[in-house]
All heavy atoms as an XYZ file, in Angstrom:
767
protein
N       0.822     -1.184      0.000
C       0.000      0.000      0.000
C       0.867      1.248      0.000
O       0.475      2.254     -0.559
C      -0.932     -0.002      1.203
C      -1.798      1.216      1.166
S      -3.287      1.363      2.110
C      -3.562     -0.074      2.990
N       2.019      1.197      0.605
C       2.904      2.364      0.622
C       3.277      2.787     -0.793
O       3.351      3.968     -1.087
C       4.171      2.079      1.437
C       3.928      1.978      2.924
C       3.282      3.232      3.509
O       3.705      4.352      3.165
O       2.337      3.095      4.297
N       3.511      1.813     -1.680
C       3.841      2.158     -3.056
C       2.694      2.895     -3.722
O       2.901      3.825     -4.478
C       4.181      0.902     -3.857
C       5.507      0.310     -3.435
O       6.325      0.986     -2.811
N       5.715     -0.950     -3.751
N       1.478      2.475     -3.435
C       0.318      3.139     -4.007
C       0.209      4.564     -3.487
O      -0.052      5.488     -4.238
C      -0.956      2.360     -3.669
C      -2.249      2.885     -4.294
C      -2.151      2.888     -5.805
C      -3.415      2.038     -3.863
N       0.459      4.771     -2.207
C       0.391      6.118     -1.642
C       1.420      7.036     -2.282
O       1.128      8.169     -2.615
C       0.618      6.083     -0.122
C      -0.585      5.632      0.657
C      -0.311      5.742      2.137
C      -1.498      5.276      2.940
N      -1.269      5.347      4.364
N       2.634      6.553     -2.463
C       3.672      7.414     -3.014
C       3.486      7.632     -4.509
O       3.891      8.649     -5.036
C       5.058      6.831     -2.724
O       5.185      5.568     -3.328
N       2.857      6.676     -5.197
C       2.681      6.800     -6.638
C       1.526      7.735     -6.990
O       1.489      8.290     -8.074
C       2.433      5.427     -7.261
N       0.579      7.901     -6.089
C      -0.596      8.717     -6.357
C      -0.430     10.093     -5.716
O      -0.101     10.197     -4.551
C      -1.844      8.049     -5.762
C      -2.132      6.668     -6.295
C      -2.804      6.713     -7.652
O      -3.379      7.719     -8.035
N      -2.705      5.631     -8.381
N      -0.664     11.119     -6.488
C      -0.632     12.463     -5.921
C      -1.887     12.659     -5.079
O      -2.958     12.207     -5.453
C      -0.593     13.501     -7.041
N      -1.767     13.312     -3.941
C      -2.950     13.543     -3.116
C      -3.995     14.346     -3.889
O      -3.648     15.263     -4.619
C      -2.432     14.342     -1.927
C      -0.963     14.216     -1.954
C      -0.568     13.859     -3.341
N      -5.221     13.957     -3.738
C      -6.285     14.701     -4.396
C      -7.488     14.739     -3.473
O      -7.484     14.148     -2.407
C      -6.646     14.068     -5.737
O      -7.218     12.796     -5.549
N      -8.493     15.454     -3.902
C      -9.703     15.542     -3.110
C     -10.885     15.497     -4.063
O     -10.736     15.620     -5.270
C      -9.717     16.821     -2.283
O      -9.629     17.945     -3.116
N     -12.044     15.331     -3.490
C     -13.255     15.341     -4.300
C     -13.457     16.778     -4.749
O     -13.549     17.688     -3.933
C     -14.457     14.838     -3.473
C     -14.205     13.396     -3.010
C     -15.745     14.943     -4.282
C     -15.194     12.888     -1.990
N     -13.459     16.964     -6.054
C     -13.576     18.327     -6.573
C     -14.966     18.885     -6.271
O     -15.857     18.161     -5.838
C     -13.294     18.352     -8.070
O     -14.185     17.493     -8.743
N     -15.116     20.152     -6.503
C     -16.389     20.815     -6.203
C     -17.536     20.097     -6.897
O     -17.538     19.966     -8.120
C     -16.355     22.270     -6.658
C     -15.384     23.092     -5.857
O     -15.113     22.792     -4.687
N     -14.844     24.121     -6.468
N     -18.454     19.632     -6.109
C     -19.625     18.997     -6.687
C     -20.670     20.071     -6.938
O     -20.771     21.043     -6.202
C     -20.172     17.868     -5.790
C     -20.519     18.358     -4.403
C     -19.190     16.714     -5.716
C     -21.195     17.321     -3.541
N     -21.402     19.893     -8.003
C     -22.390     20.891     -8.411
C     -23.782     20.465     -7.991
O     -24.124     19.281     -8.042
C     -22.358     21.075     -9.930
C     -21.017     21.471    -10.533
C     -21.102     21.469    -12.051
C     -20.579     22.823    -10.009
N     -24.570     21.430     -7.591
C     -25.941     21.123     -7.193
C     -26.709     20.527     -8.365
O     -27.560     19.666     -8.182
C     -26.650     22.361     -6.652
C     -27.976     22.018     -6.037
C     -28.537     23.111     -5.185
C     -29.798     22.587     -4.491
N     -30.349     23.550     -3.585
N     -26.386     20.950     -9.571
C     -27.076     20.408    -10.753
C     -26.812     18.907    -10.899
O     -27.688     18.160    -11.340
C     -26.660     21.157    -12.017
O     -25.264     21.049    -12.233
N     -25.591     18.452    -10.522
C     -25.291     17.010    -10.549
C     -26.183     16.278     -9.552
O     -26.710     15.208     -9.843
C     -23.836     16.753    -10.167
C     -22.812     17.212    -11.161
C     -21.414     16.989    -10.634
O     -21.031     17.682     -9.663
O     -20.712     16.114    -11.173
N     -26.301     16.853     -8.365
C     -27.135     16.267     -7.328
C     -28.589     16.215     -7.791
O     -29.273     15.214     -7.617
C     -26.993     17.072     -6.031
C     -27.824     16.558     -4.894
C     -27.412     15.450     -4.166
C     -28.998     17.190     -4.530
C     -28.170     14.971     -3.105
C     -29.757     16.727     -3.473
C     -29.346     15.608     -2.754
N     -29.060     17.297     -8.394
C     -30.454     17.377     -8.839
C     -30.771     16.378     -9.947
O     -31.924     15.999    -10.126
C     -30.796     18.797     -9.293
C     -30.790     19.819     -8.170
C     -31.811     19.521     -7.080
O     -32.887     18.973     -7.373
O     -31.521     19.837     -5.909
N     -29.757     15.945    -10.684
C     -29.964     14.974    -11.770
C     -30.088     13.533    -11.262
O     -30.453     12.644    -12.031
C     -28.824     15.057    -12.788
S     -28.897     16.546    -13.800
N     -29.784     13.326     -9.999
C     -29.909     11.981     -9.435
C     -31.380     11.603     -9.340
O     -32.247     12.475     -9.198
C     -29.282     11.934     -8.035
C     -27.771     12.100     -7.951
C     -27.341     12.258     -6.490
C     -27.059     10.926     -8.587
N     -31.677     10.298     -9.387
C     -33.074      9.878     -9.208
C     -33.595     10.331     -7.839
O     -32.833     10.427     -6.872
C     -32.994      8.347     -9.269
C     -31.694      8.031     -9.919
C     -30.782      9.178     -9.624
N     -34.871     10.593     -7.755
C     -35.458     11.126     -6.524
C     -35.235     10.200     -5.327
O     -35.023     10.676     -4.214
C     -36.945     11.416     -6.708
O     -37.619     10.231     -7.062
N     -35.254      8.882     -5.561
C     -35.044      7.978     -4.427
C     -33.628      8.113     -3.864
O     -33.405      7.880     -2.685
C     -35.338      6.524     -4.813
C     -34.376      5.897     -5.791
C     -33.239      5.225     -5.349
C     -34.602      5.971     -7.160
C     -32.346      4.660     -6.245
C     -33.730      5.392     -8.066
C     -32.605      4.733     -7.602
O     -31.727      4.162     -8.485
N     -32.670      8.522     -4.691
C     -31.303      8.723     -4.205
C     -31.169     10.073     -3.507
O     -30.499     10.184     -2.487
C     -30.291      8.596     -5.336
C     -30.222      7.179     -5.873
S     -28.771      6.887     -6.846
C     -27.565      6.704     -5.563
N     -31.812     11.102     -4.053
C     -31.762     12.424     -3.416
C     -32.399     12.383     -2.036
O     -32.055     13.181     -1.171
C     -32.447     13.480     -4.288
C     -31.674     13.806     -5.540
C     -32.275     14.967     -6.269
C     -33.560     14.565     -6.944
N     -34.104     15.594     -7.833
N     -33.301     11.439     -1.819
C     -33.946     11.296     -0.525
C     -33.022     10.717      0.539
O     -33.346     10.745      1.733
N     -31.860     10.212      0.143
C     -30.921      9.628      1.101
C     -30.238     10.681      1.969
O     -29.879     10.412      3.114
C     -29.845      8.808      0.372
C     -30.329      7.567     -0.377
C     -29.180      6.959     -1.183
C     -30.919      6.552      0.587
N     -30.031     11.859      1.390
C     -29.329     12.923      2.128
C     -29.626     14.256      1.452
O     -29.846     14.317      0.246
C     -27.833     12.673      2.128
N     -29.598     15.311      2.233
C     -29.807     16.644      1.663
C     -28.524     17.121      0.981
O     -27.424     16.632      1.262
C     -30.214     17.632      2.763
O     -29.104     17.906      3.606
N     -28.688     18.088      0.108
C     -27.554     18.702     -0.590
C     -26.557     19.280      0.416
O     -25.359     19.085      0.306
C     -28.078     19.770     -1.537
C     -27.031     20.692     -2.089
C     -26.900     22.015     -1.829
C     -25.968     20.360     -2.982
N     -25.816     22.524     -2.504
C     -25.227     21.534     -3.228
C     -25.561     19.189     -3.602
C     -24.120     21.567     -4.047
C     -24.452     19.220     -4.428
C     -23.742     20.387     -4.649
N     -27.061     19.983      1.415
C     -26.204     20.621      2.412
C     -25.417     19.581      3.215
O     -24.239     19.762      3.490
C     -27.040     21.498      3.355
C     -27.667     22.703      2.694
C     -28.926     22.378      1.874
O     -29.479     21.258      1.992
O     -29.342     23.258      1.093
N     -26.086     18.489      3.586
C     -25.404     17.424      4.327
C     -24.327     16.763      3.471
O     -23.251     16.416      3.963
C     -26.399     16.367      4.814
C     -27.284     16.865      5.940
O     -26.988     17.937      6.523
O     -28.283     16.187      6.237
N     -24.609     16.603      2.186
C     -23.620     16.004      1.289
C     -22.382     16.901      1.184
O     -21.253     16.414      1.210
C     -24.225     15.754     -0.094
C     -23.307     15.089     -1.120
C     -22.813     13.726     -0.633
C     -24.003     14.960     -2.461
N     -22.586     18.210      1.097
C     -21.447     19.140      1.040
C     -20.598     19.048      2.306
O     -19.358     19.056      2.233
C     -21.935     20.575      0.849
C     -22.476     20.941     -0.519
C     -22.947     22.389     -0.529
C     -21.449     20.699     -1.604
N     -21.247     18.943      3.449
C     -20.524     18.809      4.717
C     -19.715     17.511      4.727
O     -18.555     17.493      5.149
C     -21.509     18.841      5.901
O     -22.208     20.084      5.871
C     -20.797     18.686      7.223
N     -20.318     16.436      4.241
C     -19.618     15.151      4.183
C     -18.405     15.226      3.263
O     -17.326     14.715      3.588
C     -20.577     14.058      3.715
N     -18.557     15.889      2.114
C     -17.441     16.035      1.175
C     -16.292     16.807      1.829
O     -15.127     16.448      1.680
C     -17.912     16.713     -0.133
C     -16.733     17.172     -0.981
C     -18.795     15.760     -0.922
N     -16.619     17.856      2.578
C     -15.580     18.623      3.279
C     -14.809     17.738      4.260
O     -13.588     17.805      4.346
C     -16.186     19.809      4.025
C     -16.578     20.952      3.106
O     -16.091     20.996      1.958
O     -17.385     21.793      3.549
N     -15.527     16.905      5.000
C     -14.877     16.018      5.973
C     -14.007     14.974      5.280
O     -12.900     14.677      5.730
C     -15.922     15.344      6.856
C     -16.597     16.296      7.821
C     -17.645     15.589      8.665
C     -18.293     16.548      9.645
N     -19.269     15.857     10.506
N     -14.506     14.416      4.178
C     -13.730     13.425      3.430
C     -12.475     14.078      2.855
O     -11.373     13.536      2.958
C     -14.583     12.780      2.314
C     -15.706     11.937      2.933
C     -13.713     11.935      1.384
C     -16.770     11.487      1.944
N     -12.628     15.259      2.257
C     -11.476     15.969      1.690
C     -10.432     16.281      2.755
O      -9.233     16.156      2.517
C     -11.920     17.255      0.995
C     -12.538     16.993     -0.362
O     -12.344     15.942     -0.959
N     -13.307     17.945     -0.836
N     -10.886     16.690      3.918
C      -9.967     16.995      5.007
C      -9.146     15.762      5.380
O      -7.929     15.842      5.562
C     -10.753     17.497      6.212
O      -9.899     17.719      7.301
N      -9.795     14.634      5.457
C      -9.092     13.386      5.790
C      -8.117     12.983      4.680
O      -6.996     12.552      4.956
C     -10.093     12.266      6.039
O      -9.424     11.069      6.342
N      -8.538     13.141      3.429
C      -7.652     12.798      2.302
C      -6.403     13.671      2.310
O      -5.296     13.186      2.062
C      -8.394     12.951      0.967
C      -9.485     11.922      0.681
C     -10.282     12.330     -0.554
C      -8.894     10.534      0.508
N      -6.561     14.954      2.594
C      -5.400     15.851      2.652
C      -4.480     15.464      3.801
O      -3.257     15.475      3.660
C      -5.856     17.302      2.805
C      -6.349     17.924      1.519
C      -6.571     19.416      1.658
N      -7.636     19.738      2.599
C      -8.922     19.814      2.285
N      -9.311     19.590      1.053
N      -9.816     20.126      3.197
N      -5.055     15.110      4.941
C      -4.266     14.712      6.101
C      -3.457     13.448      5.813
O      -2.284     13.356      6.170
C      -5.183     14.470      7.325
O      -5.861     15.686      7.616
C      -4.385     14.026      8.531
N      -4.098     12.488      5.143
C      -3.428     11.212      4.847
C      -2.537     11.289      3.618
O      -1.724     10.405      3.394
C      -4.464     10.102      4.671
C      -5.191      9.797      5.955
O      -4.678     10.041      7.046
N      -6.395      9.275      5.849
N      -2.713     12.305      2.788
C      -1.868     12.488      1.616
C      -2.067     11.460      0.532
O      -1.128     11.121     -0.180
N      -3.280     10.938      0.398
C      -3.532      9.980     -0.678
C      -4.918     10.234     -1.269
O      -5.685     11.039     -0.744
C      -3.390      8.547     -0.183
S      -4.448      8.130      1.179
N      -5.206      9.554     -2.370
C      -6.474      9.794     -3.059
C      -7.467      8.649     -2.881
O      -8.353      8.476     -3.698
C      -6.237     10.068     -4.543
C      -5.759      8.844     -5.281
O      -5.235      7.897     -4.696
N      -5.926      8.843     -6.585
N      -7.291      7.864     -1.834
C      -8.239      6.797     -1.567
C      -8.345      6.589     -0.060
O      -7.501      7.052      0.705
C      -7.808      5.489     -2.250
C      -6.618      4.836     -1.610
C      -6.789      3.832     -0.661
C      -5.333      5.234     -1.928
C      -5.690      3.242     -0.046
C      -4.236      4.648     -1.329
C      -4.415      3.651     -0.384
N      -9.403      5.901      0.337
C      -9.552      5.525      1.737
C     -10.213      4.155      1.797
O     -10.961      3.773      0.903
C     -10.343      6.564      2.535
C     -11.695      6.911      1.961
C     -12.831      6.234      2.369
C     -11.818      7.934      1.031
C     -14.069      6.563      1.849
C     -13.060      8.266      0.510
C     -14.188      7.577      0.922
N      -9.890      3.414      2.841
C     -10.429      2.079      3.030
C     -11.749      2.152      3.803
O     -12.002      3.110      4.534
C      -9.434      1.201      3.786
C      -8.141      0.966      3.029
C      -7.231     -0.008      3.765
N      -7.229      0.217      5.200
C      -6.275      0.852      5.865
N      -5.239      1.338      5.226
N      -6.346      1.002      7.168
N     -12.530      1.112      3.641
C     -13.824      1.053      4.308
C     -13.684      1.194      5.821
O     -14.502      1.850      6.464
C     -14.517     -0.261      3.959
C     -15.900     -0.381      4.538
C     -16.619     -1.605      4.037
O     -16.125     -2.335      3.201
N     -17.812     -1.835      4.548
N     -12.618      0.629      6.386
C     -12.467      0.692      7.847
C     -12.075      2.081      8.351
O     -12.083      2.332      9.550
C     -11.484     -0.371      8.348
C     -10.080     -0.220      7.780
O      -9.865      0.635      6.897
O      -9.191     -0.978      8.207
N     -11.754      3.007      7.444
C     -11.428      4.384      7.834
C     -12.662      5.287      7.899
O     -12.598      6.383      8.456
C     -10.438      4.992      6.840
C      -9.081      4.307      6.813
C      -8.195      4.877      5.719
O      -7.748      6.024      5.873
O      -7.973      4.173      4.717
N     -13.763      4.849      7.353
C     -14.957      5.691      7.247
C     -15.434      6.227      8.599
O     -15.751      7.415      8.700
C     -16.084      4.944      6.496
C     -15.637      4.691      5.050
C     -17.388      5.728      6.530
C     -16.525      3.745      4.271
N     -15.464      5.413      9.659
C     -15.909      5.969     10.946
C     -15.078      7.163     11.429
O     -15.603      8.054     12.101
C     -15.787      4.783     11.908
C     -15.930      3.577     11.030
C     -15.258      3.967      9.742
N     -13.806      7.225     11.052
C     -12.953      8.339     11.489
C     -13.347      9.661     10.834
O     -12.951     10.728     11.295
C     -11.483      8.033     11.213
O     -11.222      8.056      9.813
N     -14.143      9.627      9.761
C     -14.589     10.854      9.092
C     -15.701     11.546      9.876
O     -16.039     12.691      9.592
C     -15.106     10.567      7.686
C     -14.090      9.967      6.742
C     -14.508      9.343      5.591
C     -12.726     10.014      7.001
C     -13.605      8.787      4.701
C     -11.814      9.460      6.120
C     -12.257      8.845      4.970
N     -16.294     10.826     10.828
C     -17.392     11.354     11.640
C     -18.538     11.891     10.782
O     -19.018     13.003     10.963
C     -16.875     12.419     12.605
C     -15.835     11.867     13.569
C     -15.288     12.910     14.530
O     -15.742     14.067     14.505
O     -14.398     12.541     15.309
N     -18.974     11.043      9.845
C     -20.062     11.425      8.948
C     -21.437     11.105      9.517
O     -22.443     11.504      8.943
C     -19.900     10.711      7.598
C     -18.618     11.015      6.825
C     -18.553     10.179      5.564
C     -18.519     12.489      6.506
N     -21.471     10.380     10.622
C     -22.744     10.045     11.249
C     -23.417      8.845     10.613
O     -22.818      8.110      9.824
N     -24.689      8.673     10.921
C     -25.406      7.474     10.463
C     -25.651      7.421      8.955
O     -25.982      6.373      8.423
C     -26.731      7.535     11.230
C     -26.899      8.958     11.615
C     -25.511      9.518     11.775
N     -25.472      8.514      8.261
C     -25.698      8.537      6.812
C     -24.413      8.376      6.006
O     -24.406      8.616      4.796
C     -26.402      9.829      6.403
C     -27.826      9.909      6.896
C     -28.529     11.080      6.276
C     -29.994     11.075      6.670
N     -30.731     12.122      5.965
N     -23.340      7.955      6.625
C     -22.046      7.842      5.944
C     -22.151      7.031      4.657
O     -21.671      7.452      3.603
C     -21.009      7.222      6.879
N     -22.778      5.883      4.721
C     -22.889      5.028      3.529
C     -23.741      5.690      2.442
O     -23.474      5.525      1.257
C     -23.464      3.672      3.905
C     -22.653      2.976      4.970
C     -21.933      1.784      4.436
N     -21.231      1.110      5.525
C     -19.928      1.089      5.629
N     -19.183      1.693      4.748
N     -19.336      0.458      6.608
N     -24.738      6.440      2.849
C     -25.566      7.161      1.871
C     -24.738      8.195      1.122
O     -24.848      8.325     -0.099
C     -26.746      7.846      2.570
O     -27.596      6.903      3.160
N     -23.908      8.936      1.850
C     -23.047      9.931      1.195
C     -22.119      9.262      0.188
O     -21.936      9.755     -0.924
C     -22.214     10.702      2.219
C     -23.012     11.416      3.279
C     -22.626     11.384      4.607
C     -24.156     12.144      2.954
C     -23.347     12.047      5.590
C     -24.888     12.802      3.924
C     -24.472     12.748      5.244
O     -25.200     13.401      6.214
N     -21.528      8.147      0.590
C     -20.607      7.449     -0.302
C     -21.335      6.934     -1.543
O     -20.828      7.044     -2.660
C     -19.915      6.303      0.436
C     -19.020      6.744      1.591
C     -18.499      5.528      2.345
C     -17.876      7.614      1.108
N     -22.531      6.403     -1.357
C     -23.320      5.930     -2.493
C     -23.619      7.075     -3.457
O     -23.481      6.928     -4.678
C     -24.617      5.289     -2.000
C     -25.580      4.811     -3.079
C     -24.938      3.731     -3.941
C     -26.861      4.299     -2.453
N     -24.010      8.218     -2.918
C     -24.283      9.374     -3.771
C     -23.040      9.803     -4.540
O     -23.111     10.098     -5.739
C     -24.813     10.536     -2.928
C     -26.217     10.342     -2.340
C     -26.519     11.428     -1.313
C     -27.268     10.324     -3.436
N     -21.902      9.824     -3.877
C     -20.658     10.237     -4.538
C     -20.222      9.231     -5.597
O     -19.686      9.622     -6.644
C     -19.560     10.464     -3.498
C     -19.804     11.673     -2.587
C     -18.827     11.674     -1.425
C     -19.713     12.972     -3.384
N     -20.472      7.958     -5.359
C     -20.176      6.946     -6.380
C     -21.095      7.165     -7.574
O     -20.646      7.170     -8.725
C     -20.315      5.515     -5.806
C     -20.311      4.477     -6.921
C     -19.194      5.225     -4.817
N     -22.361      7.373     -7.316
C     -23.336      7.582     -8.391
C     -23.041      8.859     -9.184
O     -23.294      8.942    -10.378
C     -24.748      7.627     -7.801
C     -25.845      7.819     -8.806
C     -25.967      6.614     -9.756
N     -26.890      6.883    -10.820
C     -28.109      6.379    -10.899
N     -28.556      5.548     -9.986
N     -28.884      6.693    -11.910
N     -22.461      9.858     -8.510
C     -22.109     11.123     -9.171
C     -20.736     11.046     -9.840
O     -20.221     12.041    -10.325
C     -22.128     12.257     -8.142
C     -23.515     12.541     -7.590
S     -23.505     13.665     -6.172
C     -23.194     15.233     -6.988
N     -20.141      9.853     -9.861
C     -18.829      9.609    -10.472
C     -17.712     10.430     -9.845
O     -16.801     10.904    -10.524
C     -18.868      9.845    -11.986
C     -19.753      8.842    -12.685
O     -19.721      7.658    -12.365
N     -20.565      9.314    -13.607
N     -17.784     10.607     -8.529
C     -16.720     11.290     -7.784
C     -15.829     10.297     -7.055
O     -14.690     10.609     -6.727
C     -17.310     12.278     -6.783
C     -18.121     13.365     -7.433
C     -17.316     14.036     -8.534
N     -18.063     15.080     -9.186
C     -17.639     16.320     -9.302
N     -16.467     16.661     -8.832
N     -18.375     17.208     -9.920
N     -16.377      9.109     -6.773
C     -15.627      8.030     -6.132
C     -15.842      6.760     -6.927
O     -16.887      6.584     -7.561
C     -16.120      7.777     -4.700
C     -15.944      8.858     -3.654
C     -16.614      8.434     -2.349
C     -14.471      9.130     -3.407
N     -14.857      5.883     -6.878
C     -15.001      4.549     -7.452
C     -14.674      3.549     -6.350
O     -13.791      3.786     -5.524
C     -14.104      4.356     -8.695
C     -12.639      4.406     -8.345
C     -14.434      3.052     -9.399
N     -15.422      2.457     -6.320
C     -15.197      1.413     -5.329
C     -14.282      0.368     -5.951
O     -14.518     -0.091     -7.070
C     -16.532      0.750     -4.901
C     -16.299     -0.321     -3.860
C     -17.502      1.794     -4.392
N     -13.223      0.008     -5.227
C     -12.297     -1.007     -5.707
C     -11.675     -1.728     -4.519
O     -11.854     -1.311     -3.376
C     -11.227     -0.409     -6.617
C     -10.512      0.786     -6.056
C      -9.653      1.508     -7.093
O      -9.972      1.466     -8.297
O      -8.675      2.113     -6.679
N     -10.974     -2.788     -4.810
C     -10.288     -3.535     -3.761
C      -8.807     -3.201     -3.818
O      -8.177     -3.336     -4.871
C     -10.502     -5.050     -3.946
O     -11.903     -5.308     -3.965
C      -9.868     -5.830     -2.818
N      -8.258     -2.733     -2.702
C      -6.829     -2.417     -2.601
C      -6.279     -3.228     -1.440
O      -6.791     -3.137     -0.322
C      -6.596     -0.904     -2.373
C      -7.154     -0.098     -3.549
C      -5.109     -0.613     -2.179
C      -7.099      1.402     -3.356
N      -5.267     -4.011     -1.717
C      -4.680     -4.897     -0.701
C      -5.735     -5.772     -0.039
O      -5.696     -6.018      1.163
C      -3.933     -4.087      0.368
C      -2.701     -3.388     -0.173
O      -2.173     -3.846     -1.221
O      -2.271     -2.407      0.440
N      -6.717     -6.219     -0.824
C      -7.751     -7.108     -0.316
C      -8.830     -6.433      0.505
O      -9.696     -7.111      1.055
N      -8.809     -5.102      0.595
C      -9.796     -4.375      1.384
C     -10.650     -3.486      0.472
O     -10.121     -2.859     -0.454
C      -9.122     -3.503      2.429
C      -8.272     -4.226      3.476
C      -7.467     -3.236      4.293
C      -9.148     -5.067      4.378
N     -11.931     -3.414      0.767
C     -12.824     -2.533      0.022
C     -12.361     -1.098      0.235
O     -12.156     -0.658      1.364
C     -14.263     -2.703      0.514
C     -15.327     -1.930     -0.254
C     -15.409     -2.444     -1.691
C     -16.666     -2.090      0.421
N     -12.168     -0.375     -0.866
C     -11.645      0.989     -0.803
C     -12.412      1.898     -1.748
O     -13.040      1.445     -2.696
C     -10.160      0.998     -1.195
O      -9.427      0.143     -0.361
N     -12.331      3.180     -1.468
C     -12.949      4.205     -2.302
C     -11.835      5.108     -2.804
O     -11.047      5.618     -2.038
C     -13.951      5.042     -1.485
C     -15.116      4.239     -0.982
C     -15.021      3.514      0.203
C     -16.312      4.197     -1.694
C     -16.094      2.771      0.679
C     -17.394      3.458     -1.216
C     -17.270      2.747     -0.051
O     -18.327      2.021      0.422
N     -11.789      5.304     -4.137
C     -10.754      6.146     -4.739
C     -11.406      7.340     -5.394
O     -12.439      7.235     -6.061
C      -9.959      5.355     -5.771
C      -8.824      6.142     -6.416
C      -7.966      5.281     -7.327
N      -8.711      4.502     -8.266
C      -9.140      4.920     -9.468
N      -8.911      6.167     -9.838
N      -9.802      4.115    -10.273
N     -10.805      8.508     -5.215
C     -11.300      9.735     -5.817
C     -10.999      9.722     -7.310
O      -9.882      9.398     -7.722
C     -10.640     10.973     -5.162
C     -11.083     12.247     -5.864
C     -10.950     11.025     -3.687
N     -11.984     10.069     -8.095
C     -11.779     10.156     -9.550
C     -11.369     11.544     -9.954
O     -11.637     12.504     -9.313
C     -13.077      9.767    -10.287
C     -13.477      8.317    -10.160
C     -14.816      8.086    -10.826
C     -12.439      7.405    -10.763
């Protein structure tokens, strides 16, 4: 994993647009409000900058303090093509696109 960290330049989830959120199906928009999603993105970006990499593992999610809707935020970001789910070192991980 260290090689992956050094090979990837640190990045963050770029500014998400409300129009992207509005284009999601209504059942997905019901998972979280736009404002809550922005707050979650700020927390995720802060953690990514601290760790200096462009991905995070599933077991790191509680450290973001996203609350009970953490998985909903991640699902929305995956659907908005801001994150991709992949396996890194045998662990479920989310990588910033």
